[in-house]
TORKOL-4160 file (C-alpha; in steps of 0.2 Angstrom, whole numbers, padded with zeros to 4 digits, m for minus):
104
<pt num="1" X="0103" Y="m0167" Z="0341"/>
<pt num="2" X="0085" Y="m0168" Z="0347"/>
<pt num="3" X="0077" Y="m0154" Z="0353"/>
<pt num="4" X="0077" Y="m0161" Z="0370"/>
<pt num="5" X="0093" Y="m0156" Z="0373"/>
<pt num="6" X="0098" Y="m0144" Z="0385"/>
<pt num="7" X="0114" Y="m0133" Z="0389"/>
<pt num="8" X="0115" Y="m0128" Z="0408"/>
<pt num="9" X="0123" Y="m0112" Z="0411"/>
<pt num="10" X="0131" Y="m0110" Z="0427"/>
<pt num="11" X="0137" Y="m0091" Z="0430"/>
<pt num="12" X="0144" Y="m0084" Z="0446"/>
<pt num="13" X="0132" Y="m0075" Z="0457"/>
<pt num="14" X="0117" Y="m0078" Z="0444"/>
<pt num="15" X="0105" Y="m0093" Z="0446"/>
<pt num="16" X="0107" Y="m0107" Z="0434"/>
<pt num="17" X="0098" Y="m0106" Z="0418"/>
<pt num="18" X="0093" Y="m0118" Z="0403"/>
<pt num="19" X="0091" Y="m0117" Z="0385"/>
<pt num="20" X="0085" Y="m0126" Z="0372"/>
<pt num="21" X="0103" Y="m0135" Z="0360"/>
<pt num="22" X="0099" Y="m0127" Z="0342"/>
<pt num="23" X="0107" Y="m0122" Z="0327"/>
<pt num="24" X="0115" Y="m0100" Z="0327"/>
<pt num="25" X="0112" Y="m0100" Z="0348"/>
<pt num="26" X="0127" Y="m0087" Z="0351"/>
<pt num="27" X="0134" Y="m0085" Z="0369"/>
<pt num="28" X="0142" Y="m0068" Z="0374"/>
<pt num="29" X="0138" Y="m0052" Z="0384"/>
<pt num="30" X="0130" Y="m0042" Z="0370"/>
<pt num="31" X="0111" Y="m0040" Z="0372"/>
<pt num="32" X="0110" Y="m0049" Z="0355"/>
<pt num="33" X="0114" Y="m0065" Z="0361"/>
<pt num="34" X="0105" Y="m0080" Z="0363"/>
<pt num="35" X="0111" Y="m0083" Z="0379"/>
<pt num="36" X="0115" Y="m0066" Z="0388"/>
<pt num="37" X="0131" Y="m0068" Z="0402"/>
<pt num="38" X="0134" Y="m0054" Z="0413"/>
<pt num="39" X="0151" Y="m0062" Z="0418"/>
<pt num="40" X="0166" Y="m0051" Z="0412"/>
<pt num="41" X="0176" Y="m0062" Z="0406"/>
<pt num="42" X="0165" Y="m0066" Z="0393"/>
<pt num="43" X="0166" Y="m0057" Z="0376"/>
<pt num="44" X="0151" Y="m0047" Z="0368"/>
<pt num="45" X="0150" Y="m0062" Z="0354"/>
<pt num="46" X="0162" Y="m0076" Z="0362"/>
<pt num="47" X="0155" Y="m0094" Z="0355"/>
<pt num="48" X="0140" Y="m0101" Z="0344"/>
<pt num="49" X="0131" Y="m0118" Z="0339"/>
<pt num="50" X="0134" Y="m0122" Z="0322"/>
<pt num="51" X="0127" Y="m0140" Z="0313"/>
<pt num="52" X="0141" Y="m0153" Z="0314"/>
<pt num="53" X="0135" Y="m0168" Z="0302"/>
<pt num="54" X="0120" Y="m0175" Z="0311"/>
<pt num="55" X="0123" Y="m0164" Z="0329"/>
<pt num="56" X="0128" Y="m0148" Z="0335"/>
<pt num="57" X="0146" Y="m0141" Z="0338"/>
<pt num="58" X="0153" Y="m0126" Z="0349"/>
<pt num="59" X="0162" Y="m0112" Z="0339"/>
<pt num="60" X="0174" Y="m0101" Z="0344"/>
<pt num="61" X="0170" Y="m0083" Z="0337"/>
<pt num="62" X="0184" Y="m0075" Z="0348"/>
<pt num="63" X="0204" Y="m0075" Z="0346"/>
<pt num="64" X="0209" Y="m0076" Z="0364"/>
<pt num="65" X="0204" Y="m0085" Z="0377"/>
<pt num="66" X="0191" Y="m0096" Z="0367"/>
<pt num="67" X="0180" Y="m0110" Z="0373"/>
<pt num="68" X="0188" Y="m0122" Z="0387"/>
<pt num="69" X="0183" Y="m0138" Z="0382"/>
<pt num="70" X="0181" Y="m0152" Z="0398"/>
<pt num="71" X="0192" Y="m0141" Z="0410"/>
<pt num="72" X="0208" Y="m0144" Z="0396"/>
<pt num="73" X="0205" Y="m0140" Z="0379"/>
<pt num="74" X="0205" Y="m0120" Z="0374"/>
<pt num="75" X="0197" Y="m0120" Z="0356"/>
<pt num="76" X="0206" Y="m0108" Z="0344"/>
<pt num="77" X="0198" Y="m0094" Z="0335"/>
<pt num="78" X="0185" Y="m0104" Z="0321"/>
<pt num="79" X="0190" Y="m0120" Z="0327"/>
<pt num="80" X="0176" Y="m0131" Z="0333"/>
<pt num="81" X="0169" Y="m0146" Z="0346"/>
<pt num="82" X="0156" Y="m0157" Z="0342"/>
<pt num="83" X="0146" Y="m0157" Z="0359"/>
<pt num="84" X="0142" Y="m0172" Z="0367"/>
<pt num="85" X="0134" Y="m0177" Z="0383"/>
<pt num="86" X="0140" Y="m0172" Z="0398"/>
<pt num="87" X="0150" Y="m0159" Z="0389"/>
<pt num="88" X="0158" Y="m0145" Z="0400"/>
<pt num="89" X="0161" Y="m0126" Z="0391"/>
<pt num="90" X="0169" Y="m0116" Z="0401"/>
<pt num="91" X="0166" Y="m0094" Z="0397"/>
<pt num="92" X="0179" Y="m0082" Z="0407"/>
<pt num="93" X="0172" Y="m0089" Z="0425"/>
<pt num="94" X="0154" Y="m0099" Z="0418"/>
<pt num="95" X="0154" Y="m0116" Z="0412"/>
<pt num="96" X="0141" Y="m0123" Z="0400"/>
<pt num="97" X="0136" Y="m0140" Z="0403"/>
<pt num="98" X="0127" Y="m0152" Z="0390"/>
<pt num="99" X="0112" Y="m0163" Z="0395"/>
<pt num="100" X="0105" Y="m0176" Z="0384"/>
<pt num="101" X="0088" Y="m0179" Z="0383"/>
<pt num="102" X="0078" Y="m0185" Z="0399"/>
<pt num="103" X="0086" Y="m0201" Z="0406"/>
<pt num="104" X="0105" Y="m0197" Z="0399"/>
């Protein structure tokens, strides 16, 4: 996955934010996370990006209410799902949208 891939974070009562997708990026409500959420439904260390083959995957770090993929599949603790352009990842009441390089 290229450094030009971005993750658009949409959270209630906040302006949308964008982050570069990279291995080890942690999502959660704890201050030490790479992407910090104010959403009370997001756990301290909820999920993180990990290398998966030639790309990246989202890894669930919690035992309940794991990331919801494309509004349907909920990841179990320790389960991962490879990122793809347009993928929507629900955390609590928030959403992460995977965006590809410019033009995709």
